[in-house]
C-alpha positions in Angstrom: -11.6 -21.4 -16.8 -9.9 -17.4 -17.3 -9.2 -16.1 -13.9 -11.1 -13.0 -12.9 -8.8 -10.1 -11.7 -10.1 -7.4 -9.8 -9.6 -3.6 -10.9 -10.4 -2.5 -8.0 -9.1 -2.6 -4.8 -11.4 -1.8 -1.8 -10.3 -1.3 1.8 -11.5 1.0 5.1 -12.8 3.8 2.6 -10.8 3.8 0.1 -10.2 2.2 -3.6 -7.5 1.4 -5.1 -8.1 1.8 -8.9 -5.3 -0.4 -10.5 -6.2 0.1 -13.9 -5.7 4.0 -13.1 -3.2 3.4 -10.3 -5.4 6.0 -8.6 -6.3 5.7 -4.9 -9.6 7.6 -4.5 -11.2 8.7 -0.8 -14.7 8.5 -1.6 -15.1 10.7 -4.9 -11.9 12.1 -4.0 -8.3 11.5 -6.1 -5.3 11.0 -3.7 -1.7 11.8 -5.1 1.0 9.3 -4.9 3.8 8.8 -7.0 4.1 5.5 -9.0 6.2 3.7 -6.6 4.1 4.8 -3.6 1.3 3.2 -5.3 2.6 0.1 -6.3 4.3 -0.3 -2.5 0.0 0.3 -1.3 -0.4 -1.9 -3.8 1.4 -4.6 -2.2 0.4 -4.1 1.0 -3.2 -3.9 0.5 -2.9 -7.3 -1.4 -0.9 -8.8 1.2 -3.3 -7.2 3.8 -3.5 -9.7 7.4 0.1 -10.6 7.0 3.5 -9.2 7.9 5.1 -8.0 4.7 9.1 -7.9 4.9 10.6 -4.9 3.2 13.2 -7.9 0.9 8.9 -8.7 -0.1 8.8 -4.9 -0.9 11.6 -4.4 -2.4 11.2 -7.3 -5.0 8.0 -6.7 -5.6 8.4 -3.1 -6.2 12.1 -2.3 -7.5 12.8 -5.8 -9.2 16.4 -6.6 -9.6 17.4 -3.1 -8.5 19.5 -2.3 -5.6 17.9 0.4 -3.7 18.4 1.5 0.2 16.0 1.5 2.9 15.5 5.0 2.8 13.8 4.6 -0.5 11.1 2.7 1.3 11.2 4.5 3.9 10.8 8.0 1.7 7.3 5.6 0.0 6.1 5.1 3.5 6.4 8.7 4.5 4.4 9.5 1.2 1.7 7.0 2.2 1.3 8.3 5.4 1.4 12.1 5.3 -1.9 12.2 3.2 -4.7 14.1 5.3 -7.1 11.2 3.8 -4.6 8.6 5.2 -4.7 9.8 8.4 -8.4 9.4 9.2 -7.6 5.5 8.7 -8.5 3.5 12.2 -5.4 3.8 14.9 -3.4 0.2 14.1 -4.9 0.1 10.4 -1.5 -0.1 9.4 1.4 -1.2 11.4 5.3 -1.1 11.9 7.0 -4.0 13.2 10.5 -3.5 14.5 11.0 -0.9 11.6 10.2 -3.5 9.4 7.6 -2.9 6.5 3.9 -2.4 7.5 0.9 -4.3 6.9 -2.5 -3.6 6.8 -5.0 -5.4 8.8 -7.6 -7.4 6.9 -11.2 -6.2 7.3 -11.7 -9.3 9.4 -10.0 -8.5 12.1 
């Protein structure tokens, strides 16, 4: 049987449109650069578990040597959005400068 793959991931009041590579808050599109979108997608797909920066490097920049600062810039882009700042406290957490995790909706 074929596996059904979702085209939209929902979290809090956001929708991550995988087909269009867009983040939406209600009816409003939130502009993200492609790599920031991929970082967010990986975090959402792995909600509720600790995501190591090495995991993100492999998922977003496979077979490419990038610095920690590259990842920091993507996280900064995500967190600087006015819409993003309206998330509940602790929704995205950074642990000892490791990449963040998004709390599972059930937590």
